[in-house]
C-alpha positions in Angstrom: 0.0 0.0 0.0 1.4 3.4 -1.0 2.1 6.0 1.7 -0.7 8.2 0.3 -3.2 5.2 0.5 -2.1 4.6 4.1 -2.7 8.2 5.0 -6.2 8.2 3.4 -7.1 5.0 5.2 -5.8 6.5 8.5 -8.0 9.6 7.9 -11.0 7.4 7.3 -10.3 5.4 10.5 -9.9 8.7 12.5 -13.1 10.1 11.0 -15.1 6.9 11.8 -13.7 6.8 15.4 -14.6 10.5 15.9 -18.1 9.8 14.5 -18.5 7.3 17.3 -17.1 9.9 19.8 -14.5 7.4 21.2 -10.8 7.8 22.0 -8.0 5.9 20.4 -7.7 4.0 23.6 -11.3 3.0 23.6 -11.1 1.8 20.0 -7.9 -0.1 20.8 -9.6 -1.8 23.8 -12.6 -2.8 21.6 -10.2 -4.2 19.0 -7.9 -5.9 21.5 -4.8 -4.0 20.4 -2.7 -1.2 21.8 -3.5 2.5 21.5 -0.2 2.9 19.7 -1.3 0.7 16.9 -4.5 2.8 16.4 -2.4 5.9 16.4 0.0 4.5 13.8 -2.8 3.5 11.6 -4.5 6.9 11.9 -1.3 8.8 11.1 -0.5 6.5 8.1 2.6 5.1 9.7 1.2 1.6 9.4 -1.9 0.0 7.9 -4.5 -2.6 8.6 -3.9 -6.1 7.2 -6.7 -7.0 4.8 -8.0 -9.9 7.0 -8.4 -7.5 9.9 -10.3 -4.8 8.1 -13.8 -6.4 8.6 -13.2 -6.4 12.4 -12.2 -2.7 12.3 -15.2 -1.8 10.1 -17.6 -3.7 12.4 -16.1 -2.1 15.5 -16.4 1.4 13.9 -19.9 0.7 12.5 -18.9 1.4 8.9 -19.1 -0.8 5.8 -15.7 -2.0 4.5 -16.1 0.1 1.4 -16.1 3.2 3.5 -12.4 2.7 4.0 -11.6 2.1 0.3 -13.6 4.7 -1.6 -12.6 8.3 -1.6 -15.0 11.1 -2.5 -12.2 13.2 -4.0 -11.8 10.9 -7.1 -13.6 11.8 -10.3 -16.8 9.8 -10.6 -15.6 7.4 -13.3 -12.5 6.6 -11.2 -14.7 6.0 -8.1 -16.9 3.7 -10.2 -13.8 1.8 -11.4 -12.5 1.6 -7.8 -15.8 0.2 -6.6 -15.8 -2.4 -9.4 -12.3 -3.5 -8.6 -13.6 -4.6 -5.1 -15.8 -7.3 -6.6 -14.4 -10.8 -6.9 -13.9 -11.8 -10.6 -16.5 -14.5 -10.3 -19.2 -11.9 -9.5 -18.1 -9.1 -11.7 -20.0 -10.2 -14.8 -23.2 -10.3 -12.7 -22.6 -6.8 -11.3 -21.8 -5.4 -14.8 -25.1 -6.9 -16.2 -27.0 -5.2 -13.4 -25.3 -1.9 -14.1 -26.0 -2.3 -17.8 -29.7 -2.9 -17.2 -29.9 0.1 -14.8 -28.2 2.3 -17.4 -30.5 1.1 -20.2 -33.6 1.7 -18.0 -32.5 5.2 -17.2 -31.7 5.9 -20.8 -35.2 4.6 -21.9 -36.8 6.7 -19.2 -35.0 9.8 -20.4 -36.1 9.1 -24.0 -39.7 8.7 -22.8 -39.7 12.1 -21.1 -38.2 13.9 -24.1 -40.8 15.7 -26.3 -41.2 14.1 -29.8 
């Protein structure tokens, strides 16, 4: 994980913790780790191992995607980022759903346009 990605993840962790109005020590206690580990993650010095992220997300009351997706990306890059989170064996299904949604929206737009 790049240093920039670590910092962004740390910022999300800090924001989620503050949303819960808990201290680093309280979060650490709930996770069964030291306050120093929480501090290092929040400052981007270290990161969370992928297998541990669901536990952090559940403890912080956030979906896992909250920690991956950044609002500052252009929409198409955000969409690509979201798609990259799906396992390959489910990606075709997701793309078919998106195609159907896009076609439905396009058809609705055409139906509203004056002839």
